[in-house]
N, CA, C and O atoms as a GROMACS GRO file, in nm:
protein
  472
    1MET      N    1   0.103  -0.155   0.001
    1MET     CA    2   0.035  -0.014  -0.014
    1MET      C    3   0.134   0.110  -0.003
    1MET      O    4   0.147   0.205  -0.080
    2LYS      N    5   0.175   0.092   0.071
    2LYS     CA    6   0.245   0.217   0.116
    2LYS      C    7   0.371   0.265  -0.052
    2LYS      O    8   0.383   0.376  -0.103
    3TYR      N    9   0.441   0.134  -0.096
    3TYR     CA   10   0.420   0.187  -0.311
    3TYR      C   11   0.342   0.215  -0.408
    3TYR      O   12   0.399   0.262  -0.507
    4ILE      N   13   0.260   0.206  -0.413
    4ILE     CA   14   0.097   0.242  -0.418
    4ILE      C   15   0.083   0.392  -0.397
    4ILE      O   16   0.061   0.458  -0.499
    5TYR      N   17   0.092   0.450  -0.291
    5TYR     CA   18   0.056   0.544  -0.218
    5TYR      C   19   0.172   0.701  -0.312
    5TYR      O   20   0.146   0.800  -0.380
    6TRP      N   21   0.311   0.627  -0.249
    6TRP     CA   22   0.423   0.729  -0.311
    6TRP      C   23   0.429   0.690  -0.453
    6TRP      O   24   0.395   0.802  -0.489
    7ILE      N   25   0.441   0.633  -0.554
    7ILE     CA   26   0.400   0.604  -0.683
    7ILE      C   27   0.279   0.726  -0.707
    7ILE      O   28   0.316   0.842  -0.725
    8SER      N   29   0.176   0.700  -0.706
    8SER     CA   30   0.043   0.761  -0.706
    8SER      C   31   0.052   0.927  -0.628
    8SER      O   32  -0.006   1.026  -0.671
    9THR      N   33   0.108   0.924  -0.548
    9THR     CA   34   0.161   1.128  -0.522
    9THR      C   35   0.225   1.144  -0.581
    9THR      O   36   0.203   1.256  -0.626
   10GLY      N   37   0.324   1.097  -0.633
   10GLY     CA   38   0.410   1.150  -0.689
   10GLY      C   39   0.420   1.142  -0.848
   10GLY      O   40   0.483   1.221  -0.918
   11LEU      N   41   0.352   1.044  -0.888
   11LEU     CA   42   0.289   1.128  -1.075
   11LEU      C   43   0.209   1.237  -1.061
   11LEU      O   44   0.209   1.324  -1.149
   12PHE      N   45   0.123   1.248  -0.937
   12PHE     CA   46   0.032   1.282  -0.939
   12PHE      C   47   0.038   1.443  -0.923
   12PHE      O   48  -0.030   1.532  -0.975
   13CYS      N   49   0.174   1.448  -0.808
   13CYS     CA   50   0.228   1.619  -0.777
   13CYS      C   51   0.360   1.671  -0.913
   13CYS      O   52   0.410   1.779  -0.942
   14ALA      N   53   0.378   1.508  -0.974
   14ALA     CA   54   0.478   1.550  -1.095
   14ALA      C   55   0.329   1.644  -1.175
   14ALA      O   56   0.288   1.753  -1.134
   15LEU      N   57   0.291   1.596  -1.249
   15LEU     CA   58   0.160   1.658  -1.355
   15LEU      C   59   0.131   1.789  -1.301
   15LEU      O   60   0.134   1.881  -1.382
   16MET      N   61   0.093   1.826  -1.136
   16MET     CA   62   0.064   1.902  -1.091
   16MET      C   63   0.122   2.044  -1.083
   16MET      O   64   0.056   2.148  -1.085
   17LEU      N   65   0.329   2.026  -1.068
   17LEU     CA   66   0.405   2.056  -1.083
   17LEU      C   67   0.451   2.132  -1.278
   17LEU      O   68   0.463   2.241  -1.334
   18TRP      N   69   0.460   1.968  -1.314
   18TRP     CA   70   0.487   2.012  -1.515
   18TRP      C   71   0.339   2.146  -1.484
   18TRP      O   72   0.350   2.265  -1.456
   19SER      N   73   0.273   2.103  -1.494
   19SER     CA   74   0.100   2.189  -1.537
   19SER      C   75   0.125   2.351  -1.474
   19SER      O   76   0.071   2.446  -1.530
   20ALA      N   77   0.206   2.370  -1.356
   20ALA     CA   78   0.240   2.523  -1.266
   20ALA      C   79   0.332   2.571  -1.377
   20ALA      O   80   0.339   2.690  -1.409
   21THR      N   81   0.422   2.444  -1.452
   21THR     CA   82   0.521   2.557  -1.520
   21THR      C   83   0.562   2.568  -1.649
   21THR      O   84   0.674   2.584  -1.696
   22MET      N   85   0.440   2.556  -1.706
   22MET     CA   86   0.371   2.568  -1.805
   22MET      C   87   0.354   2.715  -1.833
   22MET      O   88   0.370   2.798  -1.922
   23TYR      N   89   0.296   2.699  -1.662
   23TYR     CA   90   0.203   2.816  -1.668
   23TYR      C   91   0.241   3.009  -1.718
   23TYR      O   92   0.191   3.109  -1.770
   24PHE      N   93   0.430   2.925  -1.619
   24PHE     CA   94   0.524   3.002  -1.513
   24PHE      C   95   0.616   3.082  -1.591
   24PHE      O   96   0.673   3.186  -1.562
   25THR      N   97   0.619   2.951  -1.786
   25THR     CA   98   0.700   2.986  -1.825
   25THR      C   99   0.646   2.946  -1.976
   25THR      O  100   0.718   2.931  -2.074
   26GLN      N  101   0.578   2.940  -1.975
   26GLN     CA  102   0.514   2.931  -2.130
   26GLN      C  103   0.303   3.019  -2.141
   26GLN      O  104   0.186   2.983  -2.159
   27TYR      N  105   0.392   3.153  -2.113
   27TYR     CA  106   0.275   3.225  -2.057
   27TYR      C  107   0.174   3.273  -2.128
   27TYR      O  108   0.062   3.285  -2.078
   28SER      N  109   0.212   3.323  -2.306
   28SER     CA  110   0.164   3.380  -2.404
   28SER      C  111   0.048   3.190  -2.439
   28SER      O  112  -0.075   3.182  -2.433
   29MET      N  113   0.135   3.088  -2.467
   29MET     CA  114   0.098   2.999  -2.446
   29MET      C  115  -0.049   2.960  -2.369
   29MET      O  116  -0.152   3.015  -2.407
   30VAL      N  117  -0.051   2.900  -2.302
   30VAL     CA  118  -0.142   2.900  -2.152
   30VAL      C  119  -0.241   2.966  -2.207
   30VAL      O  120  -0.324   2.915  -2.283
   31THR      N  121  -0.236   3.134  -2.158
   31THR     CA  122  -0.348   3.260  -2.232
   31THR      C  123  -0.428   3.214  -2.303
   31THR      O  124  -0.548   3.196  -2.281
   32GLY      N  125  -0.320   3.174  -2.469
   32GLY     CA  126  -0.386   3.162  -2.569
   32GLY      C  127  -0.471   3.019  -2.582
   32GLY      O  128  -0.534   2.980  -2.681
   33PHE      N  129  -0.456   2.959  -2.469
   33PHE     CA  130  -0.551   2.790  -2.475
   33PHE      C  131  -0.685   2.851  -2.378
   33PHE      O  132  -0.800   2.841  -2.423
   34PHE      N  133  -0.659   2.912  -2.248
   34PHE     CA  134  -0.771   2.947  -2.168
   34PHE      C  135  -0.838   3.073  -2.292
   34PHE      O  136  -0.957   3.101  -2.277
   35GLU      N  137  -0.778   3.130  -2.382
   35GLU     CA  138  -0.841   3.202  -2.406
   35GLU      C  139  -1.036   3.124  -2.514
   35GLU      O  140  -1.155   3.148  -2.497
   36ILE      N  141  -0.960   3.036  -2.608
   36ILE     CA  142  -0.989   2.998  -2.670
   36ILE      C  143  -1.082   2.840  -2.588
   36ILE      O  144  -1.122   2.736  -2.642
   37LEU      N  145  -1.091   2.896  -2.406
   37LEU     CA  146  -1.127   2.763  -2.346
   37LEU      C  147  -1.239   2.845  -2.288
   37LEU      O  148  -1.321   2.786  -2.218
   38GLY      N  149  -1.251   2.960  -2.306
   38GLY     CA  150  -1.347   3.074  -2.250
   38GLY      C  151  -1.270   3.128  -2.084
   38GLY      O  152  -1.291   3.244  -2.047
   39PHE      N  153  -1.189   3.040  -2.000
   39PHE     CA  154  -1.123   3.077  -1.898
   39PHE      C  155  -1.075   3.272  -1.871
   39PHE      O  156  -1.037   3.305  -1.984
   40PRO      N  157  -1.069   3.346  -1.818
   40PRO     CA  158  -0.984   3.449  -1.800
   40PRO      C  159  -0.836   3.473  -1.784
   40PRO      O  160  -0.773   3.426  -1.690
   41VAL      N  161  -0.775   3.557  -1.893
   41VAL     CA  162  -0.621   3.503  -1.852
   41VAL      C  163  -0.599   3.515  -1.755
   41VAL      O  164  -0.531   3.428  -1.700
   42TRP      N  165  -0.658   3.659  -1.662
   42TRP     CA  166  -0.573   3.756  -1.506
   42TRP      C  167  -0.564   3.605  -1.457
   42TRP      O  168  -0.447   3.585  -1.423
   43ILE      N  169  -0.650   3.478  -1.437
   43ILE     CA  170  -0.646   3.344  -1.391
   43ILE      C  171  -0.499   3.251  -1.389
   43ILE      O  172  -0.459   3.180  -1.297
   44VAL      N  173  -0.447   3.272  -1.496
   44VAL     CA  174  -0.323   3.218  -1.499
   44VAL      C  175  -0.219   3.162  -1.394
   44VAL      O  176  -0.214   3.057  -1.330
   45TYR      N  177  -0.095   3.335  -1.402
   45TYR     CA  178  -0.011   3.320  -1.295
   45TYR      C  179  -0.125   3.213  -1.054
   45TYR      O  180  -0.102   3.120  -0.978
   46PRO      N  181  -0.232   3.337  -1.068
   46PRO     CA  182  -0.320   3.283  -0.954
   46PRO      C  183  -0.304   3.144  -0.930
   46PRO      O  184  -0.271   3.084  -0.827
   47LEU      N  185  -0.343   3.090  -1.080
   47LEU     CA  186  -0.368   2.891  -1.070
   47LEU      C  187  -0.198   2.824  -1.071
   47LEU      O  188  -0.165   2.715  -1.026
   48ALA      N  189  -0.140   2.892  -1.116
   48ALA     CA  190  -0.047   2.824  -1.078
   48ALA      C  191   0.030   2.838  -0.964
   48ALA      O  192   0.111   2.754  -0.925
   49THR      N  193   0.009   2.924  -0.921
   49THR     CA  194   0.047   2.938  -0.780
   49THR      C  195   0.054   2.854  -0.666
   49THR      O  196   0.142   2.804  -0.596
   50LEU      N  197  -0.077   2.857  -0.673
   50LEU     CA  198  -0.261   2.759  -0.588
   50LEU      C  199  -0.182   2.642  -0.661
   50LEU      O  200  -0.118   2.592  -0.569
   51LYS      N  201  -0.152   2.572  -0.776
   51LYS     CA  202  -0.112   2.448  -0.792
   51LYS      C  203   0.030   2.415  -0.673
   51LYS      O  204   0.057   2.323  -0.596
   52VAL      N  205   0.085   2.527  -0.704
   52VAL     CA  206   0.223   2.499  -0.646
   52VAL      C  207   0.236   2.504  -0.474
   52VAL      O  208   0.347   2.474  -0.430
   53ILE      N  209   0.144   2.534  -0.388
   53ILE     CA  210   0.124   2.535  -0.273
   53ILE      C  211   0.048   2.449  -0.276
   53ILE      O  212   0.032   2.417  -0.159
   54GLY      N  213  -0.057   2.341  -0.387
   54GLY     CA  214  -0.119   2.299  -0.286
   54GLY      C  215  -0.002   2.122  -0.364
   54GLY      O  216  -0.072   2.021  -0.364
   55VAL      N  217   0.118   2.103  -0.409
   55VAL     CA  218   0.149   2.021  -0.443
   55VAL      C  219   0.282   2.026  -0.256
   55VAL      O  220   0.372   1.971  -0.192
   56ALA      N  221   0.212   2.113  -0.263
   56ALA     CA  222   0.325   2.133  -0.110
   56ALA      C  223   0.315   2.154  -0.026
   56ALA      O  224   0.401   2.200   0.048
   57MET      N  225   0.085   2.105   0.027
   57MET     CA  226   0.023   2.085   0.141
   57MET      C  227  -0.002   1.952   0.102
   57MET      O  228   0.003   1.877   0.199
   58ILE      N  229  -0.016   1.918   0.037
   58ILE     CA  230  -0.004   1.724   0.006
   58ILE      C  231   0.166   1.698   0.070
   58ILE      O  232   0.196   1.699   0.190
   59LEU      N  233   0.218   1.685   0.007
   59LEU     CA  234   0.349   1.635   0.047
   59LEU      C  235   0.314   1.638   0.194
   59LEU      O  236   0.285   1.548   0.273
   60TRP      N  237   0.324   1.764   0.204
   60TRP     CA  238   0.361   1.806   0.442
   60TRP      C  239   0.293   1.775   0.474
   60TRP      O  240   0.323   1.744   0.589
   61ARG      N  241   0.144   1.742   0.448
   61ARG     CA  242   0.086   1.686   0.526
   61ARG      C  243   0.076   1.768   0.694
   61ARG      O  244   0.070   1.690   0.789
   62GLY      N  245   0.074   1.866   0.715
   62GLY     CA  246   0.155   1.910   0.831
   62GLY      C  247  -0.012   1.979   0.896
   62GLY      O  248  -0.029   2.017   1.012
   63ASN      N  249  -0.119   1.979   0.784
   63ASN     CA  250  -0.248   2.027   0.880
   63ASN      C  251  -0.310   1.904   0.789
   63ASN      O  252  -0.263   1.845   0.692
   64ARG      N  253  -0.472   1.884   0.880
   64ARG     CA  254  -0.561   1.777   0.780
   64ARG      C  255  -0.624   1.921   0.691
   64ARG      O  256  -0.628   1.929   0.568
   65TRP      N  257  -0.675   2.042   0.799
   65TRP     CA  258  -0.765   2.060   0.680
   65TRP      C  259  -0.687   2.080   0.548
   65TRP      O  260  -0.716   2.022   0.443
   66LEU      N  261  -0.568   2.183   0.564
   66LEU     CA  262  -0.516   2.201   0.434
   66LEU      C  263  -0.468   2.131   0.344
   66LEU      O  264  -0.463   2.161   0.224
   67THR      N  265  -0.407   1.981   0.421
   67THR     CA  266  -0.449   1.838   0.313
   67THR      C  267  -0.565   1.838   0.234
   67THR      O  268  -0.560   1.828   0.112
   68GLU      N  269  -0.697   1.852   0.316
   68GLU     CA  270  -0.824   1.836   0.266
   68GLU      C  271  -0.815   1.888   0.142
   68GLU      O  272  -0.840   1.846   0.029
   69TRP      N  273  -0.773   1.994   0.190
   69TRP     CA  274  -0.884   2.182   0.085
   69TRP      C  275  -0.790   2.113  -0.039
   69TRP      O  276  -0.843   2.054  -0.134
   70ALA      N  277  -0.623   2.132  -0.020
   70ALA     CA  278  -0.540   2.079  -0.105
   70ALA      C  279  -0.556   2.056  -0.218
   70ALA      O  280  -0.518   2.104  -0.325
   71TYR      N  281  -0.681   1.894  -0.153
   71TYR     CA  282  -0.697   1.764  -0.297
   71TYR      C  283  -0.859   1.856  -0.332
   71TYR      O  284  -0.921   1.858  -0.438
   72ALA      N  285  -0.891   1.919  -0.210
   72ALA     CA  286  -1.040   1.954  -0.334
   72ALA      C  287  -1.075   2.028  -0.384
   72ALA      O  288  -1.193   2.048  -0.414
   73GLY      N  289  -0.920   2.134  -0.428
   73GLY     CA  290  -0.924   2.271  -0.475
   73GLY      C  291  -0.854   2.168  -0.614
   73GLY      O  292  -0.924   2.172  -0.715
   74ILE      N  293  -0.729   2.081  -0.624
   74ILE     CA  294  -0.677   2.054  -0.720
   74ILE      C  295  -0.754   1.967  -0.860
   74ILE      O  296  -0.750   1.962  -0.983
   75PHE      N  297  -0.825   1.904  -0.737
   75PHE     CA  298  -0.975   1.832  -0.793
   75PHE      C  299  -1.109   1.880  -0.882
   75PHE      O  300  -1.185   1.809  -0.948
   76PHE      N  301  -1.110   2.007  -0.865
   76PHE     CA  302  -1.190   2.096  -0.909
   76PHE      C  303  -1.154   2.167  -0.986
   76PHE      O  304  -1.218   2.176  -1.090
   77ASP      N  305  -1.073   2.222  -0.972
   77ASP     CA  306  -0.914   2.258  -1.103
   77ASP      C  307  -0.952   2.140  -1.232
   77ASP      O  308  -1.000   2.171  -1.341
   78MET      N  309  -0.921   2.017  -1.192
   78MET     CA  310  -0.891   1.910  -1.304
   78MET      C  311  -1.061   1.897  -1.324
   78MET      O  312  -1.099   1.916  -1.440
   79ILE      N  313  -1.164   1.866  -1.226
   79ILE     CA  314  -1.316   1.899  -1.328
   79ILE      C  315  -1.270   2.026  -1.439
   79ILE      O  316  -1.273   2.014  -1.561
   80LEU      N  317  -1.246   2.096  -1.396
   80LEU     CA  318  -1.314   2.218  -1.448
   80LEU      C  319  -1.238   2.177  -1.620
   80LEU      O  320  -1.309   2.182  -1.721
   81ALA      N  321  -1.094   2.142  -1.624
   81ALA     CA  322  -1.021   2.176  -1.675
   81ALA      C  323  -1.066   2.026  -1.825
   81ALA      O  324  -1.054   2.027  -1.947
   82MET      N  325  -1.118   1.918  -1.725
   82MET     CA  326  -1.110   1.814  -1.827
   82MET      C  327  -1.327   1.842  -1.922
   82MET      O  328  -1.393   1.787  -2.011
   83GLY      N  329  -1.339   1.922  -1.855
   83GLY     CA  330  -1.505   1.987  -1.901
   83GLY      C  331  -1.489   2.076  -1.943
   83GLY      O  332  -1.603   2.112  -1.973
   84ALA      N  333  -1.416   2.158  -1.977
   84ALA     CA  334  -1.394   2.260  -2.150
   84ALA      C  335  -1.342   2.201  -2.177
   84ALA      O  336  -1.400   2.112  -2.239
   85HIS      N  337  -1.178   2.184  -2.161
   85HIS     CA  338  -1.196   2.031  -2.315
   85HIS      C  339  -1.252   1.938  -2.367
   85HIS      O  340  -1.266   1.939  -2.489
   86ILE      N  341  -1.288   1.858  -2.310
   86ILE     CA  342  -1.453   1.780  -2.359
   86ILE      C  343  -1.551   1.857  -2.386
   86ILE      O  344  -1.646   1.791  -2.426
   87ASP      N  345  -1.581   2.019  -2.380
   87ASP     CA  346  -1.682   2.045  -2.472
   87ASP      C  347  -1.618   2.185  -2.600
   87ASP      O  348  -1.674   2.275  -2.663
   88HIS      N  349  -1.500   2.145  -2.590
   88HIS     CA  350  -1.440   2.204  -2.693
   88HIS      C  351  -1.403   2.089  -2.801
   88HIS      O  352  -1.377   2.104  -2.920
   89MET      N  353  -1.408   1.992  -2.737
   89MET     CA  354  -1.327   1.876  -2.828
   89MET      C  355  -1.241   1.871  -2.888
   89MET      O  356  -1.229   1.852  -3.009
   90ASP      N  357  -1.143   1.893  -2.785
   90ASP     CA  358  -0.962   1.829  -2.866
   90ASP      C  359  -0.837   1.829  -2.787
   90ASP      O  360  -0.732   1.891  -2.766
   91GLY      N  361  -0.907   1.724  -2.753
   91GLY     CA  362  -0.880   1.593  -2.683
   91GLY      C  363  -0.716   1.621  -2.576
   91GLY      O  364  -0.610   1.560  -2.566
   92GLY      N  365  -0.773   1.744  -2.514
   92GLY     CA  366  -0.667   1.764  -2.389
   92GLY      C  367  -0.756   1.719  -2.282
   92GLY      O  368  -0.696   1.757  -2.182
   93TYR      N  369  -0.899   1.642  -2.229
   93TYR     CA  370  -0.902   1.590  -2.152
   93TYR      C  371  -0.850   1.466  -2.111
   93TYR      O  372  -0.938   1.398  -2.058
   94ILE      N  373  -0.748   1.416  -2.116
   94ILE     CA  374  -0.698   1.256  -2.106
   94ILE      C  375  -0.605   1.302  -1.969
   94ILE      O  376  -0.590   1.222  -1.877
   95LEU      N  377  -0.556   1.407  -1.966
   95LEU     CA  378  -0.429   1.432  -1.910
   95LEU      C  379  -0.506   1.486  -1.726
   95LEU      O  380  -0.490   1.447  -1.610
   96PRO      N  381  -0.578   1.576  -1.784
   96PRO     CA  382  -0.732   1.604  -1.616
   96PRO      C  383  -0.795   1.430  -1.577
   96PRO      O  384  -0.807   1.386  -1.462
   97ILE      N  385  -0.827   1.362  -1.694
   97ILE     CA  386  -0.848   1.259  -1.601
   97ILE      C  387  -0.765   1.195  -1.572
   97ILE      O  388  -0.761   1.162  -1.453
   98VAL      N  389  -0.661   1.149  -1.660
   98VAL     CA  390  -0.500   1.045  -1.599
   98VAL      C  391  -0.512   1.151  -1.440
   98VAL      O  392  -0.536   1.058  -1.362
   99GLY      N  393  -0.510   1.248  -1.371
   99GLY     CA  394  -0.446   1.319  -1.294
   99GLY      C  395  -0.553   1.295  -1.194
   99GLY      O  396  -0.525   1.274  -1.076
  100ILE      N  397  -0.691   1.297  -1.244
  100ILE     CA  398  -0.824   1.266  -1.148
  100ILE      C  399  -0.732   1.160  -1.040
  100ILE      O  400  -0.680   1.158  -0.929
  101VAL      N  401  -0.766   1.036  -1.221
  101VAL     CA  402  -0.695   0.920  -1.103
  101VAL      C  403  -0.552   0.851  -1.023
  101VAL      O  404  -0.535   0.737  -0.979
  102PHE      N  405  -0.446   0.990  -1.025
  102PHE     CA  406  -0.365   1.011  -0.968
  102PHE      C  407  -0.442   0.999  -0.837
  102PHE      O  408  -0.412   0.907  -0.761
  103LEU      N  409  -0.555   1.098  -0.799
  103LEU     CA  410  -0.564   1.211  -0.697
  103LEU      C  411  -0.657   1.118  -0.614
  103LEU      O  412  -0.704   1.130  -0.501
  104PHE      N  413  -0.667   1.026  -0.702
  104PHE     CA  414  -0.779   0.965  -0.633
  104PHE      C  415  -0.699   0.805  -0.529
  104PHE      O  416  -0.746   0.753  -0.427
  105ILE      N  417  -0.566   0.763  -0.609
  105ILE     CA  418  -0.568   0.674  -0.543
  105ILE      C  419  -0.476   0.717  -0.434
  105ILE      O  420  -0.497   0.658  -0.329
  106SER      N  421  -0.365   0.820  -0.431
  106SER     CA  422  -0.306   0.881  -0.308
  106SER      C  423  -0.396   0.934  -0.266
  106SER      O  424  -0.413   0.850  -0.177
  107TYR      N  425  -0.522   1.044  -0.239
  107TYR     CA  426  -0.652   1.073  -0.125
  107TYR      C  427  -0.672   0.904  -0.054
  107TYR      O  428  -0.657   0.885   0.066
  108PHE      N  429  -0.688   0.853  -0.099
  108PHE     CA  430  -0.728   0.697  -0.034
  108PHE      C  431  -0.624   0.621   0.045
  108PHE      O  432  -0.614   0.624   0.168
  109THR      N  433  -0.564   0.567  -0.020
  109THR     CA  434  -0.413   0.510   0.044
  109THR      C  435  -0.371   0.622   0.153
  109THR      O  436  -0.349   0.591   0.270
  110GLY      N  437  -0.362   0.754   0.105
  110GLY     CA  438  -0.282   0.826   0.221
  110GLY      C  439  -0.276   0.800   0.388
  110GLY      O  440  -0.184   0.796   0.470
  111ASN      N  441  -0.466   0.782   0.397
  111ASN     CA  442  -0.492   0.794   0.515
  111ASN      C  443  -0.438   0.689   0.619
  111ASN      O  444  -0.439   0.690   0.742
  112THR      N  445  -0.380   0.579   0.508
  112THR     CA  446  -0.337   0.485   0.581
  112THR      C  447  -0.192   0.441   0.555
  112THR      O  448  -0.159   0.324   0.576
  113VAL      N  449  -0.106   0.533   0.510
  113VAL     CA  450  -0.028   0.539   0.501
  113VAL      C  451   0.035   0.619   0.560
  113VAL      O  452   0.067   0.535   0.645
  114ARG      N  453   0.061   0.667   0.579
  114ARG     CA  454   0.103   0.869   0.609
  114ARG      C  455   0.033   0.872   0.786
  114ARG      O  456  -0.057   0.802   0.833
  115LYS      N  457   0.106   0.969   0.843
  115LYS     CA  458   0.007   0.936   0.952
  115LYS      C  459   0.026   1.143   0.989
  115LYS      O  460   0.144   1.166   0.962
  116TRP      N  461  -0.028   1.250   1.024
  116TRP     CA  462  -0.067   1.353   1.051
  116TRP      C  463   0.031   1.395   1.146
  116TRP      O  464   0.068   1.311   1.228
  117MET      N  465   0.083   1.522   1.151
  117MET     CA  466   0.148   1.601   1.186
  117MET      C  467   0.122   1.652   1.265
  117MET      O  468   0.223   1.691   1.325
  118VAL      N  469   0.014   1.687   1.319
  118VAL     CA  470  -0.064   1.782   1.400
  118VAL      C  471  -0.180   1.636   1.448
  118VAL      O  472  -0.276   1.656   1.523
   0.00000   0.00000   0.00000
């Protein structure tokens, strides 16, 4: 169970950090996608920052409340991304689905594998 948790959490966090890195380094490309999908472009940097903070909270697990909100926030981000890509039929919904699968595996195995610091 421990290996399943750490592999899924590692892949999930890598996906989120890769996404945040793209938001920071490829801003013009990402804003183009956001405009096509109908999202406001001003949210790119705050969303990238929150993804990094969410990954930190999931890995730290120092506070149960913050960890739960990090999982929830990233879950809703991926649901919205998946829905937007499905609506535009551009095939970009695969990564959010993969992320949601890793998120669920990480979340449901994490409580049995890791102890809360608080």
